[in-house]
C-alpha positions in Angstrom: 119.3 -13.2 81.7 118.8 -13.3 85.5 117.2 -10.7 87.3 119.2 -8.4 89.6 118.3 -8.6 93.1 118.1 -5.3 94.5 121.1 -4.6 97.3 119.2 -4.9 100.3 117.8 -8.8 99.4 114.2 -6.9 99.1 112.9 -7.3 95.9 110.8 -4.5 94.3 107.4 -4.7 93.8 105.8 -4.8 90.4 105.8 -1.1 89.2 102.5 -0.2 87.0 102.8 -0.1 83.3 102.3 3.3 81.9 98.8 4.0 80.3 99.0 4.6 76.7 97.2 4.8 73.7 96.4 2.2 72.0 98.8 1.9 69.0 95.5 1.4 66.6 93.9 4.8 67.9 93.6 7.8 66.3 94.9 11.3 68.3 95.3 15.1 67.8 98.4 16.8 68.6 99.3 21.1 68.5 101.3 21.7 65.3 104.6 22.9 65.9 104.5 26.6 65.8 101.1 27.2 64.5 98.0 27.6 66.5 96.6 24.8 65.0 95.9 21.1 65.6 96.7 18.0 63.7 95.2 14.3 63.2 98.3 11.9 64.2 97.1 8.4 62.2 97.9 5.0 64.2 100.8 3.6 63.3 99.0 0.2 61.9 97.1 3.2 59.2 100.5 4.6 58.4 101.3 1.0 57.7 98.6 0.2 55.3 98.6 3.8 52.8 100.8 1.7 50.5 97.8 -0.9 50.5 95.3 2.0 50.3 97.1 3.3 47.2 96.2 0.0 45.6 92.8 0.4 46.2 92.5 3.2 44.7 93.9 1.7 41.6 91.4 -1.2 42.1 88.6 1.5 42.3 90.2 3.3 39.0 89.9 -0.2 37.1 86.5 -0.7 38.6 87.1 -3.3 40.4 84.9 -2.3 43.1 84.1 -5.9 44.8 87.7 -6.3 45.4 88.2 -3.1 46.7 85.8 -3.4 49.2 87.2 -6.6 50.4 90.7 -5.1 50.7 89.1 -1.9 52.5 88.1 -4.4 55.2 91.1 -6.4 55.0 92.7 -3.3 55.9 90.7 -2.2 58.8 91.0 -5.9 60.3 93.2 -4.6 63.1 93.1 -1.3 62.5 89.7 -0.3 63.4 90.8 3.5 63.5 91.8 4.1 59.8 89.9 7.0 58.6 91.0 6.7 55.4 89.4 3.2 54.6 86.0 4.3 56.6 85.9 7.1 54.0 86.4 4.9 51.1 84.1 2.8 51.8 81.6 5.9 52.3 82.2 7.0 49.1 82.1 3.5 47.3 78.6 3.0 48.9 77.7 6.6 48.4 78.6 5.6 44.4 76.1 3.0 44.6 73.4 4.8 46.0 73.7 2.7 49.4 72.9 6.0 51.5 72.2 3.7 55.0 75.8 2.0 54.8 77.1 5.2 53.6 76.2 7.1 56.2 77.8 4.2 58.2 81.0 4.5 57.4 81.3 8.0 57.2 80.0 8.5 60.5 82.3 6.2 62.1 84.9 7.8 60.3 83.7 11.4 61.9 83.2 9.8 65.2 86.7 8.3 65.7 87.8 12.0 64.6 85.6 13.5 67.3 86.3 11.5 69.9 90.1 11.8 69.3 89.4 15.7 69.5 87.3 15.4 72.6 90.0 13.2 74.4 92.6 15.6 73.9 90.3 18.8 74.5 91.3 20.2 71.7 90.2 23.8 70.9 90.9 24.2 67.4 91.4 25.3 64.7 92.1 21.8 63.2 92.9 23.0 59.5 91.7 21.2 56.6 94.7 22.4 54.9 96.8 20.1 56.6 96.7 16.7 54.9 96.3 14.6 58.2 93.1 15.9 59.1 91.8 16.1 55.3 89.9 12.5 55.8 87.8 14.1 59.0 86.2 16.6 56.7 85.6 14.9 53.7 83.9 12.1 56.1 82.1 14.7 57.8 81.0 16.0 54.4 79.8 13.1 53.4 78.2 11.8 56.4 76.1 15.7 56.0 74.8 14.4 52.5 73.7 11.4 53.9 72.0 12.8 56.7 70.2 15.3 54.8 69.1 12.6 52.1 67.7 10.8 55.3 66.1 13.6 57.1 68.5 13.9 60.0 68.1 17.6 60.4 69.3 17.7 64.0 72.2 15.4 63.7 73.0 17.5 60.1 73.3 20.5 62.1 75.7 19.2 65.1 78.1 17.7 62.2 78.0 20.8 60.0 78.8 23.0 63.6 81.7 20.4 64.6 83.2 20.9 61.3 82.9 24.7 61.0 84.3 24.8 64.7 87.3 22.8 63.5 88.1 25.1 60.8 85.8 28.3 60.3 87.1 28.5 56.4 84.6 26.1 55.3 86.6 24.9 52.6 84.6 22.1 51.8 81.4 24.2 52.1 79.5 21.9 54.0 77.4 24.7 55.2 75.9 24.9 51.8 74.5 21.5 52.6 71.7 22.6 55.0 69.9 24.6 52.2 
């Protein structure tokens, strides 16, 4: 298709492309009709949810190595897939690999925190919303790992973030400090 020339014979300078978010980036938005925020998971994560269900079936069938390989594959090209990172953290924790679990839980927690900070999200970010649950569950896993590793300052920072986002503390993360 040929480009149309402007009527005056002069061509327009190229317009800058609008700056948008990456299609693989986690973000947050205000919930319509509520004083609440929720995570908007990237399209790549939403497209991989059926595969994640298959991973959970593999885990139930005790096919852990295959499930781990599948989770790593799911993260390829979709690094902000919070649920996959959380699941890898849970699997590492089951194997008592606290350092690896901390890495996966920590990554999931940090991408959530980064999205909250980028949006200037004042909260609340209720756990009761399905889109927010992986953030809280990863945060709780991270808090558990940090306690095991003796990282008290980091632990209190994670707990403070989680309880500021949802003061009801539905996963009782405050108790981890005790």
